[in-house]
C-alpha positions in Angstrom: 71.1 113.8 186.0 74.5 113.3 187.5 73.2 114.5 190.9 70.4 112.0 190.8 72.9 109.2 190.0 75.1 110.4 192.8 72.2 110.3 195.2 71.5 106.7 194.0 75.1 105.8 194.7 74.6 106.6 198.4 71.8 104.0 198.6 73.7 101.2 196.8 76.0 99.0 198.9 79.2 97.2 198.0 81.2 97.5 194.8 78.2 98.5 192.9 78.3 101.9 194.6 81.7 102.5 193.1 80.3 101.8 189.6 77.4 104.1 190.2 79.7 106.9 191.4 81.9 106.4 188.4 78.9 106.7 186.1 77.9 109.9 187.8 81.4 111.2 187.4 81.3 110.4 183.7 77.9 112.2 183.3 79.5 115.3 185.0 82.2 115.3 182.4 79.9 115.6 179.4 79.3 119.4 179.6 83.0 120.0 179.7 83.7 117.8 176.7 80.9 119.5 174.8 82.3 123.0 175.6 85.8 121.9 174.7 84.7 120.6 171.4 82.9 123.8 170.7 86.0 125.8 171.4 84.8 127.5 174.6 86.4 127.8 178.1 85.0 124.6 179.5 86.1 125.2 183.1 84.3 128.5 183.3 81.1 127.2 181.7 81.0 124.1 183.8 81.6 126.2 187.0 78.7 128.5 186.0 76.5 125.6 185.2 77.1 123.8 188.5 76.4 127.1 190.3 73.2 127.5 188.5 72.1 123.9 189.3 73.1 124.4 192.9 70.9 127.5 193.0 67.9 125.4 191.9 67.9 126.3 188.2 67.6 122.7 187.0 66.7 123.8 183.4 70.0 125.5 182.8 72.4 124.1 180.3 75.1 125.1 177.8 74.1 127.5 175.1 76.7 126.7 172.5 75.5 129.5 170.1 76.8 132.1 172.6 79.2 130.2 174.7 77.2 130.8 177.9 74.8 129.0 180.1 71.1 129.5 179.5 67.6 128.2 180.3 67.1 125.4 177.9 63.3 125.7 178.2 63.5 129.3 177.1 65.8 128.4 174.3 63.4 125.7 173.1 65.8 122.8 173.7 64.0 119.7 174.7 65.1 116.1 174.9 63.2 113.0 174.1 62.9 110.8 177.1 63.0 107.6 175.0 66.1 108.8 173.1 67.9 109.6 176.4 67.0 106.3 177.9 68.2 104.4 174.9 71.5 106.3 174.8 72.1 105.5 178.5 71.2 101.9 177.9 73.6 101.6 174.9 76.4 103.4 176.8 75.9 101.1 179.8 75.9 98.0 177.6 79.1 99.1 175.9 80.8 99.7 179.2 79.8 96.3 180.5 81.2 94.6 177.3 84.5 96.4 177.8 84.7 95.3 181.4 83.9 91.7 180.4 86.6 91.7 177.8 89.0 93.2 180.3 88.1 90.4 182.8 88.7 87.8 180.2 92.1 89.2 179.3 93.1 89.3 183.0 92.1 85.7 183.6 95.1 83.4 184.0 95.5 80.9 181.2 94.9 77.2 181.9 98.0 75.0 182.1 98.4 73.0 178.9 99.2 69.4 178.8 102.0 68.2 176.6 100.4 65.7 174.3 102.0 64.1 171.3 100.5 65.0 168.0 
């Protein structure tokens, strides 16, 4: 999915392309985080996974039972498209809210008038 988002970033102009690239980078970090949380060598697993994807094995993923990469289709791992779409929508909305709050906090305060009470 990160590769598809990276390809999309090349077609987007302006500051939006930076946001799309950052989103792709965040997606690329997920396998490493999952491997770290499972106690495996994340750098080795992610390197193997990227090599498999570059070789055209798009159904490869992390097999956390063995600490290896494997064909998710053979392992019976499937993902619901509706669930994945909702997770991405929720994550995007959360990121937008954080950015909006950050913009509000950076805004300069209005000068106050001294008024008698």
